[in-house]
N, C-alpha and C positions, 0 to 999 in steps of 0.2 A: 512431592505428595499430590494425589491428580485431584482435581480438585472435585467440591463436591456439590451442585445441582439440582433443584429440584423446583416442581411447582406444583403442592399440594390444594389444589382447588376446591375440595371437599369440604376441607379446614380454609382457607379465606371465606367460603359462605358460610361453616360457621361464624364465625368471626364475627360477623355483619348479621345472625341470625342471635350471638349471643348482646351485642349492645341493642337489638329491639327489648332482649330479656327484664336490660339491668334495673327495668324500674317497676319489678316486680318482689326484686329482692334487695334486703339491709345488707348484706355482710357480705364479701368475696373472698372464698378461700382458695388462695393458689396453694396448689402442690410442684413442690420442686424435687429434685433428686438431690438426695443431700452427698454425693459422689461427685457432684460437678453443681453445686449452688451456684453460684455466677452462671453459668454457661446455660442450666436447664427454668433459670426465671423469665419471665416473657418479655423483653426491652419495653419500655415505652408503655409497660401498663398503665399509668396513673390516668397517661391518654384518652385512654382507652374508657377506665370505669370511672374518669372524676372522682370526685370526694365521698366516694361511696369508703366505710372501714374495709379493712382486710387485713386476714390471718395467713402469714406465710405457711405452711407445711412442710418440712424436711423432710421428706419419705424415704424407706429406705436406708433409714442411718443405721438400723444391724449391719449393712454392708460397709458402714461408712466409714471412714478413720476421723472419731468425734473429735482428738484432739485439734487436728488442723482443721476441721469443717469451720469448728466453732473462731477460730479466726477470723473466717469470713462474716458471721454475725453480725458484729461490733460492723462492719463496711455496710454489711446489706440493712440494717437497722439505723443506721444516718442516713441512709440514702431514698428509703421508700418509710421513714417512721411507722414500721406498723411491729408485731408482736410477731414471731420466731420462737415456733415451737420444731424442734425436732423426735418425728414419730419410725412408726414402722408398720405398716397394714397384718405382720406377723404379730406383733403386742397390742394387747386389748388392755394393760392396765391404765393406757392415759387417754382413752375415751370420756370420763366424765370432765380430764382436765378442754379437751377440746371442744366438748360442748358448751359448755360452762363460759371459756369464751368468745365462743362465736353467740351466745345470750349476752353474755356483757358489751360485745361489740353494737350487740343490734340495740340495745335499752335508749341513743335515742330518740330513734326511728318510733320505739314502739311507744315511747312516752308521748311525742307525736302524734301519734293516732289518737291516746287520753285525752291530750287536752284538745280535741276535735269533736268528744264524747264518745268515739266509737271503744270496744272492749279489745281488749289485749288480746293478745292470737300469736302462735307461736312466732319463734324468730324463723326469717328467711335467709336462707346464705346460698350461693351460686359457687359451686365448685369449677378452677379453671385450672387450664396448664399444661404444658409442652406434651404433646403426647409420647405414652408409653410411663410417665412420670408414679403409676397409681394410683389417680384420680377416683375411676373407680372400688379400688378396691381399699384403700382409704372408704371409701364410703360402704363397701362391704363389716367393714372390721364397726363401723360405728352403729350401723344398724342390725349388726351379729351374727346378720343371714346375709345368704347372695339375691340380690336382688337386682344391680346393676350388672348386664352386663362387662366382662372383664376378657383380657384377652391378652396374650404376650407379643401380638407384632404392635405398632405406632398405628392410629388411628384408629382401633375396633367399635371403640364407641363412636354411633351416629347420632342418634335421636335426642334430645334431649326430654327430659321427665323428674317428675318430682317424685324424692323414698324422702317417708318421714323418718326422724331415728330417734326423739321420741316425742313426751307432748311439748316439751319448748320451740324445737328444731325442727324445721322443713329444710331441706337440701337439694336443690336444682343441679343435677347431675349434667354436665355438659362434654362436647365432645372434645378433642386435644386440643390446643390452639401449638401454632407452629405461624413463629413471621412471614408474611406474606414473600417480601424481599428478601434477598440473600443475607444471612448473617455473616459476621466478619469469619474466616472457615478455620480458625482456631478454636470457637464456639461449635460449629456444625460440626467440627473433627471429635468432640467430646459429646454431642449430640448422637451422634453416631456408634458411640463407642456404647451408649448406656440405648443405641434403639430406638430413636427418639423420630430420626429418619429412616424412613423406608429404605430399604436394599438395596432398591432400585438408581437410589442416587447417588450411591459408591461403589470402588470395586473391595470388594472385600481383604482382598491382598496389602491395599493400598493403607485401607486402616487399621489393619492390623497392627502394620508394621511399622506405625508414626504412634499406637498403644506401645508395642513392646520400648519405643524412644524417650516415651515417657515414663515408664514405668522399669528405664535402667537410669533417670534420674533421679524418682521419687523412692520407689519400694525395687530396688535390683532383688535384694534378700527374695519375695513375694514370687521371681519369675523362679531363681536358683534353685530354692527351695521347691518347687512345683514341677519343674522340669529338667530337673539335673543339670544344669550347665553348671562348669568351673566358673570360680570366682572371680577370673578376670576374662573369662571366656565373652565375644558377643553375642548379644543375642540376636538370632532373629527367626525366622518362619524354617526354613531349613533347617535350622537346629534341632526346629523342635520338632520335624517329622522326621530327622535322623535318630533325638533319642527317645520318638514314640513308635518307632517303624513304622511310620505314613506312606505307602511306598503309591509312587505313582506309575504311567506309562514308562517305559523301558527302565522302570529299575530305580526310579529319579524321587528325590523327596517332594512327596506331594504335600504341598507349601498350600494349596484352596486347603483343605481337610486341615493343615497344621491352623491356620488361621481360622476357621471354624473353631475348631477346636478351643484356641489362644479366648475369644470373644464370648465363646458360650460357659466355658468357665470362669470368663469376669463377671458375666449378668446372671450368673450362679450363684456368685459371691464364692466361689472356688479358691479366688487369688487372693482372700483375704480382707481385710477390710482399709480399703482406702479411698481417697478426695484426689481428685484429676487438675481439679482447676490450681491452676496459678498464677 
């Protein structure tokens, strides 16, 4: 596999800005991707936010293998001592549960204000997470209309903005954060799978081949059913190109189109409910 390298300059700037904004909020809401729960969490976040209460939302749970993902819940809870909720931007049934949890975590800060003789105010929360984990989509779900900018590419959100969820909770939407230093390649690989790292940082065919290897170990039946491989047949981009009649120059299999199809199928949830951390 070719190494993944990137330097997200605007995201490093956003991290510095985030530190400046921490004094304005009572609660930090970290959004992660339930398909890669460990890989999509910001490393050493405790060092960044200090003693601020944190709620972890595992987004895109509708496309995640929840049985496997929940194995990691105890690991994450032990490591972070934080509440963890599985959610989906497409499902609004848990809105009140999320709002109540944010309001609950903010009670100590609100109580301190009242003890100082100040009037109670809405809980103030900051939404953070890696690029493309769905932060803006979660906020849109909570406020029940599109107010924060959304997009399919990593790092779409740029400017910080307050959004009113309801009279009890205000949220500060922030740009997606990715570590300035390189993370280990196994984690970078999974971040590339979910489009959390910009495409300029890697070669799509290399990423897609690595994705097929992981799928062969964890979910071979999903690839077999989707692309028509035989049970003992080796998974490859050439095989997908041949089976989908993707022909390139000189009538050879178009592996780049096959790689694009494969990764788009995964990102769109067309390969079933998956969990790719191992």
